[in-house]
C-alpha positions in Angstrom: -11.1 68.0 41.7 -12.3 67.0 38.3 -12.5 63.2 37.6 -11.7 61.3 34.4 -11.9 57.7 33.3 -8.6 58.3 31.5 -5.9 60.9 31.4 -3.5 60.6 28.4 -0.2 62.5 28.8 1.1 63.3 25.4 -0.7 64.0 22.1 1.8 62.4 19.7 0.7 59.5 17.5 0.3 57.0 20.3 -1.4 59.3 22.8 -3.7 60.8 20.2 -4.7 57.4 19.0 -5.4 56.3 22.6 -7.6 59.3 23.3 -9.7 58.8 20.2 -10.1 55.0 20.9 -11.3 55.8 24.4 -14.1 57.9 23.0 -15.5 54.9 21.2 -16.1 53.4 24.7 -17.8 56.7 25.7 -15.3 57.3 28.5 -14.4 60.7 29.9 -10.9 61.6 28.6 -8.4 64.3 29.3 -5.7 64.7 26.7 -2.6 66.7 27.8 0.1 68.0 25.5 2.9 70.5 26.4 3.9 71.1 22.8 2.1 70.7 19.5 -0.3 67.9 18.6 1.3 65.2 16.5 4.6 65.2 18.4 7.8 64.0 16.6 5.6 61.9 14.3 4.8 65.2 12.5 6.9 68.2 13.5 10.4 66.9 13.6 10.3 63.3 12.7 8.4 60.9 10.5 6.3 63.3 8.4 8.9 66.0 8.0 11.8 63.8 7.2 9.8 61.7 4.7 8.7 64.9 3.0 12.4 65.7 2.6 12.9 62.2 1.2 10.1 62.5 -1.3 11.4 65.8 -2.6 15.0 64.5 -2.8 13.8 61.4 -4.6 12.1 63.6 -7.2 15.3 65.6 -7.6 17.4 62.4 -8.0 14.9 60.9 -10.5 14.8 64.1 -12.5 18.6 64.4 -12.6 18.8 60.7 -13.8 16.5 61.6 -16.7 18.2 64.8 -17.9 19.2 63.2 -21.2 15.6 62.8 -22.2 15.1 66.5 -21.9 18.5 67.5 -23.3 19.2 69.8 -20.4 21.9 70.2 -17.8 21.4 69.6 -14.1 19.6 72.6 -12.6 20.3 74.0 -9.2 18.0 73.1 -6.3 16.0 75.9 -4.8 16.6 75.2 -1.2 14.1 77.8 0.1 11.4 76.2 -2.0 12.3 72.7 -0.7 12.4 73.9 2.9 9.1 75.8 2.4 7.4 72.6 1.0 8.5 70.6 4.0 7.1 73.2 6.4 3.8 73.4 4.5 3.5 69.6 4.8 4.0 69.7 8.5 1.7 72.7 9.0 -1.0 71.0 6.9 -0.9 67.9 9.1 -0.8 69.7 12.4 -3.7 72.0 11.4 -5.6 68.9 10.3 -5.1 67.3 13.7 -6.0 70.5 15.6 -9.1 71.0 13.5 -10.1 67.4 14.0 -9.7 67.7 17.8 -11.8 70.9 17.8 -14.5 69.3 15.8 -14.6 66.2 18.1 -14.8 68.4 21.2 -17.7 70.4 19.7 -19.6 67.4 18.4 -22.8 66.2 20.0 -21.6 62.6 19.9 -18.2 62.9 21.5 -17.8 66.5 22.8 -19.0 65.9 26.3 -16.4 63.1 26.8 -13.2 64.9 25.7 -11.2 67.7 27.4 -7.8 69.0 26.2 -5.2 70.9 28.1 -2.0 72.5 27.0 0.7 72.1 29.6 3.1 69.8 31.4 1.8 66.8 33.3 3.2 64.8 36.2 1.7 61.7 37.8 1.7 62.5 41.6 -0.1 59.3 42.7 -1.7 56.3 41.0 -4.9 58.3 40.5 -3.8 61.9 40.4 -2.2 64.0 37.7 -0.8 67.4 38.2 -0.9 69.7 35.2 1.1 72.9 34.9 0.1 75.4 32.3 0.9 79.1 31.6 -2.0 80.2 33.7 -2.2 77.8 36.6 -1.4 74.5 38.3 -4.2 72.0 38.7 -4.7 68.4 39.8 -7.2 66.0 38.3 -8.3 62.6 39.3 -7.8 59.7 36.9 -9.2 56.1 37.0 -6.6 55.2 34.4 -3.5 56.9 33.1 -1.6 56.5 29.8 2.0 57.8 29.6 2.8 58.8 26.0 5.4 61.5 26.1 7.6 60.1 23.3 11.3 60.4 22.9 14.1 62.8 22.0 17.4 62.4 20.1 20.1 60.8 22.1 23.3 63.0 22.5 26.9 62.2 22.9 28.8 63.4 26.0 31.4 66.1 25.2 29.9 66.9 21.8 28.6 70.5 21.8 25.2 70.2 20.1 23.8 73.7 19.3 21.2 72.5 16.6 22.8 74.9 14.1 26.3 73.6 13.3 26.2 70.3 15.3 22.7 69.1 15.1 20.3 66.3 16.0 17.2 65.4 14.0 15.5 68.3 15.9 17.8 70.8 14.3 18.7 69.5 10.8 15.3 70.3 9.3 15.7 74.0 10.3 18.8 74.6 8.2 18.7 77.8 6.2 20.8 76.3 3.3 22.1 73.0 2.0 25.6 72.6 3.5 28.6 71.9 1.2 29.6 69.1 3.5 28.2 67.2 6.5 29.2 64.3 8.7 26.6 62.0 10.1 27.4 60.1 13.3 25.5 56.8 13.2 24.8 54.5 10.3 21.4 53.2 11.5 18.1 53.9 9.8 17.8 57.6 10.5 21.5 58.3 9.7 21.2 56.4 6.4 18.0 58.2 5.5 19.5 61.6 5.9 22.6 60.5 4.0 20.3 59.4 1.2 18.3 62.7 1.3 21.3 65.1 1.4 23.3 63.2 -1.2 20.3 63.1 -3.6 20.4 66.9 -3.8 23.9 66.6 -5.4 25.1 69.7 -3.5 26.3 68.2 -0.2 29.3 66.0 0.4 28.2 63.5 3.0 30.5 61.5 5.4 28.8 58.7 7.3 30.5 57.2 10.4 29.9 53.5 10.8 31.4 51.6 13.8 31.1 48.3 12.1 31.9 46.6 8.8 28.7 47.8 7.1 25.8 50.1 7.6 22.4 49.0 9.0 23.9 46.2 11.1 20.6 44.5 11.8 19.9 43.9 8.1 20.8 41.1 5.8 24.0 41.5 3.7 22.1 41.5 0.4 19.9 44.3 1.5 22.9 46.3 2.8 25.0 45.9 -0.3 22.4 47.6 -2.5 22.0 50.6 -0.1 25.8 51.0 0.4 26.5 50.8 -3.3 23.9 53.5 -4.1 25.1 55.8 -1.2 28.7 55.6 -2.5 27.6 56.1 -6.1 25.9 59.3 -4.8 29.2 60.5 -3.3 28.7 59.4 0.3 31.9 58.5 2.1 31.4 55.7 4.6 33.9 55.7 7.5 33.8 52.0 8.2 35.1 50.4 11.5 35.5 53.8 13.0 34.6 55.6 16.3 34.3 59.3 17.0 37.2 60.4 19.2 36.2 64.0 19.4 34.1 66.7 17.7 34.3 70.4 18.1 33.4 73.7 16.3 36.3 75.7 15.1 35.8 79.0 13.3 32.2 78.1 12.5 33.2 74.7 11.0 33.1 71.1 12.4 36.4 69.3 13.2 36.1 65.7 14.1 38.6 62.9 14.7 38.1 59.2 14.0 39.8 56.3 15.6 39.9 53.1 13.4 40.0 49.5 14.5 43.5 49.2 13.1 44.7 51.8 15.6 45.1 54.7 13.1 43.4 58.1 13.6 42.3 60.8 11.1 41.0 64.3 11.3 38.3 65.8 9.1 36.7 69.2 8.6 33.1 69.7 7.4 30.5 72.4 7.5 27.8 70.7 9.6 27.4 67.5 11.7 24.3 65.4 12.5 24.3 63.2 15.6 22.1 60.2 14.8 22.6 57.6 17.4 19.1 56.8 18.3 16.5 58.3 20.7 15.8 58.1 24.4 12.5 58.2 26.2 11.0 61.4 27.7 10.2 60.3 31.2 12.3 62.6 33.4 10.2 63.6 36.4 7.1 62.2 34.7 5.9 60.4 37.9 6.4 60.5 41.6 9.2 58.3 42.9 6.8 56.4 45.2 5.1 54.8 42.2 6.3 51.3 41.2 7.1 52.2 37.6 10.3 50.6 36.6 12.6 51.6 33.7 15.5 50.2 31.8 18.0 52.0 29.5 15.6 51.7 26.6 12.3 52.7 28.3 9.6 51.8 30.7 9.2 48.2 31.8 5.7 47.0 30.9 3.6 43.9 30.4 1.6 44.3 27.2 1.5 48.1 27.7 0.7 47.9 31.5 3.4 49.2 33.9 4.0 48.0 37.4 1.1 50.1 38.6 -2.0 48.3 37.2 -4.0 51.4 36.1 -1.0 53.2 34.5 0.1 52.3 31.0 3.1 53.2 28.9 3.0 53.3 25.0 4.9 54.6 22.1 8.6 55.6 22.3 8.5 55.4 26.1 8.6 51.6 25.9 11.5 49.3 24.8 9.5 48.0 21.9 9.7 49.1 18.3 9.8 52.9 18.1 7.6 53.6 15.1 4.5 55.7 14.6 2.3 52.8 13.5 3.4 50.7 16.5 2.7 53.6 18.9 -0.7 54.0 17.5 -1.4 50.3 17.9 -0.1 50.3 21.4 -2.3 53.3 22.3 -5.5 51.6 21.0 -4.5 48.3 22.6 -4.0 49.9 26.0 -7.4 51.4 25.9 -9.0 48.2 24.8 -7.4 46.5 27.8 -8.9 49.1 30.1 -12.4 49.2 28.8 -12.8 46.2 26.5 -11.7 42.6 26.3 -9.0 42.2 23.6 -8.6 38.6 22.5 -4.8 38.8 22.0 -1.8 40.5 23.4 0.0 43.1 21.3 1.7 41.4 18.4 5.0 42.8 17.0 5.9 39.9 14.7 3.7 41.3 11.9 4.7 44.9 12.1 5.4 46.3 8.7 8.4 48.7 8.4 9.8 50.9 5.7 13.3 52.5 5.4 13.3 55.5 3.2 16.6 54.9 1.4 17.7 54.5 -2.2 15.9 52.3 -3.1 13.3 52.0 -0.3 13.4 48.9 1.8 10.2 47.4 3.3 10.0 44.5 5.7 7.8 42.5 8.0 8.7 39.7 10.4 12.1 38.0 10.5 15.0 38.6 8.1 17.7 36.0 7.6 20.1 37.6 10.1 17.5 37.4 12.9 16.4 33.9 11.9 20.0 32.6 12.2 20.4 34.4 15.6 17.4 32.4 16.8 19.0 29.2 15.4 16.0 28.6 13.1 16.0 26.4 10.1 14.1 28.1 7.2 13.4 28.2 3.5 13.9 31.4 1.5 12.9 32.3 -2.0 14.4 35.4 -3.7 13.5 37.1 -6.9 15.2 40.0 -8.6 13.3 43.0 -9.8 14.8 42.5 -13.3 12.3 39.7 -13.9 9.2 41.6 -12.8 7.4 43.2 -15.7 6.3 46.3 -13.8 9.9 47.0 -12.8 11.0 46.6 -16.4 8.2 49.0 -17.5 9.3 51.6 -15.0 12.9 51.3 -16.3 14.1 50.7 -12.8 14.9 47.0 -12.1 17.2 47.6 -9.1 16.0 45.5 -6.1 14.6 42.2 -5.1 11.9 40.4 -3.1 12.9 37.8 -0.4 10.4 35.6 1.4 11.2 33.4 4.4 9.1 30.5 5.6 9.4 27.7 8.1 11.4 24.6 7.1 8.5 22.2 7.1 5.5 21.1 5.1 3.3 23.9 6.5 5.8 26.6 5.3 4.4 29.3 7.6 5.6 32.8 6.8 8.4 34.0 9.0 9.1 37.3 7.2 9.8 39.2 4.0 12.1 41.9 2.7 11.5 44.0 -0.4 14.2 46.3 -1.7 13.1 48.5 -4.6 10.4 50.7 -6.1 7.0 50.2 -4.6 8.5 48.1 -1.8 5.9 49.1 0.8 3.0 48.1 -1.4 4.1 44.5 -1.4 4.0 43.9 2.4 0.5 43.8 3.7 -0.7 40.4 2.5 2.3 38.7 4.0 1.9 40.7 7.3 -1.7 39.3 7.5 -0.5 35.7 7.0 2.1 36.2 9.8 -0.6 37.5 12.2 -2.9 34.5 11.2 0.0 32.0 11.6 -0.8 30.7 8.2 1.3 29.0 5.5 1.9 30.3 2.0 -0.6 28.3 0.0 -3.2 31.1 0.2 -0.8 33.4 -1.7 0.1 30.9 -4.4 -3.0 31.3 -6.6 -3.9 34.9 -5.6 -4.6 36.9 -8.7 -2.5 40.1 -8.6 -2.9 43.1 -10.9 -0.7 43.0 -14.0 1.8 44.5 -14.2 2.6 45.0 -10.5 5.5 44.5 -8.2 3.4 42.2 -6.0 3.5 39.6 -8.8 7.0 38.9 -7.6 5.7 37.7 -4.3 3.5 35.2 -6.0 6.4 33.8 -7.9 8.5 33.5 -4.7 5.6 31.5 -3.2 5.4 29.3 -6.3 9.1 28.6 -6.1 8.8 27.4 -2.5 6.0 25.2 -3.6 8.0 23.8 -6.5 5.7 25.1 -9.2 7.1 28.4 -10.4 6.8 29.7 -13.9 10.4 31.0 -13.8 12.7 28.1 -12.8 15.4 29.0 -10.4 18.2 26.9 -12.0 17.6 28.5 -15.4 17.9 32.2 -14.2 21.4 32.4 -12.8 21.4 34.5 -9.6 18.2 36.5 -10.4 16.0 33.8 -8.9 16.9 31.4 -6.1 15.2 29.1 -3.7 17.2 27.7 -0.8 16.9 26.0 2.6 19.1 27.0 5.6 19.6 24.1 8.0 22.4 23.4 10.5 24.4 26.3 9.2 24.3 25.2 5.6 22.4 26.3 2.5 20.8 23.8 0.2 19.4 24.8 -3.2 15.9 23.8 -4.6 16.1 21.7 -7.7 14.0 22.0 -10.8 11.4 19.5 -9.5 10.9 21.4 -6.3 12.9 19.3 -3.9 15.9 20.2 -1.7 
């Protein structure tokens, strides 16, 4: 029986990152994958959907500029769009496969890394059984990492065939842009696909939202911008509604909604997308004798370690944030716990996120909704894109920057939200301050490139310090600085006092 220091089950973003980090410690590693390297982070998830979003954004921007070219709106070549997405996915998969082959053949790392294509099952705390097309074999492992990812969650009694009624696994394999589609679920993924499809101007999109507004975890000012743009693009949002039934009749989708007021309504569309989250892939992944506990959201773990001390769970298998960057961090952290001595536990408070909507929304740390749920007092500065020179130059001033800090003299950063063009480029400095548990003074005099969107962050900081160039009380609602304490907002005055 072959022995390894580490067996990693799953070669998606988290598993691949874990295997590569283990090589830095010169440990013998076996990486096992039953599908293609990259997992949902590449083939039917993050990379593919974001390629769709980038192309749809180009289409939307071009259509918004038609007057400059004195031409009418052209028709989208769907085959070319689909081909571009597939080329992007293939490019990344081949890149990872080539990298793996080069690592395995290198003098420095080759002797430490094995790779097997097949399904793996943990049969004891130190044994993994691997089933491939040719054989079944068992290997011995000092440590094991479970990184098998997740799959789209389905609804009972809804006949998903991935052609007419689809999940995110099927929607990217459509052979044409549908004339109409209903999206069940108004979370991030549902809203991203609503943005993508409506941007092509050829699909009528209905979006089912069980609450008063989409993106229920986000602040009202963020949501209002996204909702307005979706509806301007022709998206119909079914608010306060639940899906009573969905079926395929004569090749089309029939669905019935029940509203909170007791009324019901029936609709007919060409396609449907079920977007109600994802569930972990751990069915029969380990023997029942192992003390690995689960909950509805994933595997119970303490800083990536499961109830079995030498077995770790990372990525979408856990109940933490299901993002590619988080999974990669967890994979590296788990390896460092095995073979190194990390100074800190995994930190999730400074995780940067981005929602690919119209406009894009980037965030880090707490938003106001979460801060109020935690009964925190805080100070918040908000600045509209319309007063940022770079946004003016781009002729796109939709959006804002909002910075939250503690309600004390230290004013440590709690979080930030940026809605608008280049949103993601404005996050990292603030994420670093959160991880360092620092106040905002360091950002106040930082020299930003001009013109840039990040200059807006500096002005938010200066507002909180009472020394801004643009005075809040002189700019109407475009600039504001407030304190939230005991359920009440107070406004910063011109001298920088509440």
